[in-house]
VOKE-881665 format. One record per residue (C-alpha): x negated, y negated, z negated; residue in three letters. Coordinates in steps of 0.25 Angstrom, whole numbers, padded with zeros to 4 digits, always signed. Each point is the difference from the previous one (the first is absolute). Example, Ala and Ser with C-alpha at 12.3 -4.5 7.8 and 13.67 -1.06 7.14 Angstrom:
BEGIN
-0049+0018-0031ALA/-0006-0014+0002SER/
This chain:
BEGIN
-0157+0025-0004MET/+0006+0008+0011LYS/+0008+0007-0012LYS/+0005-0013-0006LEU/+0005-0004+0015GLY/+0006+0011+0003ALA/+0008+0001-0013GLY/+0004-0016+0002LEU/+0005+0005+0014ALA/+0009+0012-0006VAL/+0004-0009-0011LEU/+0005-0009+0011GLY/+0007+0009+0007VAL/+0008+0006-0012LEU/+0004-0014-0005LEU/+0006-0003+0015MET/+0009+0015+0000ILE/+0004-0005-0014ALA/+0003-0013+0004VAL/+0008+0004+0012GLY/+0008+0010-0008CYS/+0008-0009-0008GLY/+0014+0001-0003SER/+0009-0007+0012PRO/+0007-0009-0009ALA/-0015-0005-0004ASP/+0000-0006+0014LYS/+0012-0009-0004VAL/-0005-0013-0008LYS/+0008-0011-0007VAL/+0003-0012+0010GLY/+0000+0008+0012MET/+0012-0003+0010THR/+0011+0010+0003GLU/-0007+0001+0014ASN/-0014+0003-0005GLN/+0007+0011-0009VAL/+0007+0006+0012ILE/-0012-0001+0008ASP/-0009+0009-0011VAL/+0011+0009-0004LEU/+0008+0000+0012GLY/+0016-0002+0000GLU/+0006+0003-0012PRO/+0012+0011-0003MET/+0008-0010-0006GLY/+0003-0014-0006THR/+0007-0005-0012VAL/+0004-0014+0002ASN/-0001-0011-0011THR/+0002+0005-0014ASP/+0003-0009-0012SER/-0013-0004-0001SER/+0000-0005+0013GLY/-0009+0011+0006GLN/+0000+0008+0011ASN/-0006+0014+0001ARG/-0006+0009+0012LEU/+0000+0015-0002LEU/-0008+0009+0005TYR/+0002+0015-0002MET/-0011+0011+0002ASP/-0012-0009+0005VAL/-0013+0010-0002GLU/+0008+0007-0011GLY/+0006-0013-0007GLU/+0011-0008-0002ASP/-0001-0014+0001ILE/+0008-0011-0004MET/-0005-0016+0003VAL/+0007-0012-0007TRP/+0000-0013+0007PHE/+0005-0012-0004LYS/-0001-0013+0010ASP/-0005+0007+0010GLY/-0012+0006-0007LYS/-0004+0013-0008VAL/+0001-0001-0014THR/-0001+0014-0005LYS/-0002+0013+0006VAL/+0004+0013-0008ASP/-0004+0015+0004SER/+0001+0014-0003ARG/-0002+0013+0006GLU/+0010+0005+0008THR/+0008+0012-0006VAL/+0006+0010+0010LEU/+0013+0009-0004SER/+0004+0012+0005ASP/
């Protein structure tokens, strides 16, 4: 029984580590406000004002190795795009 308990404890620690290692973009959820996104990711590198679809965007560059674009409509997140940061020489 002790082996089972120790095994479950190790599994629990590994799961906590795995959950904590997610992408920064995963922390941003649809429906969040712009201020909530800034609380999570910090100040953006730039903003793109309303486009033809009526959406605004915040741009984050090289956040833990990712470039992130957060889309807003009516003050709420509608979409989050991310890709690995590509550094050029």
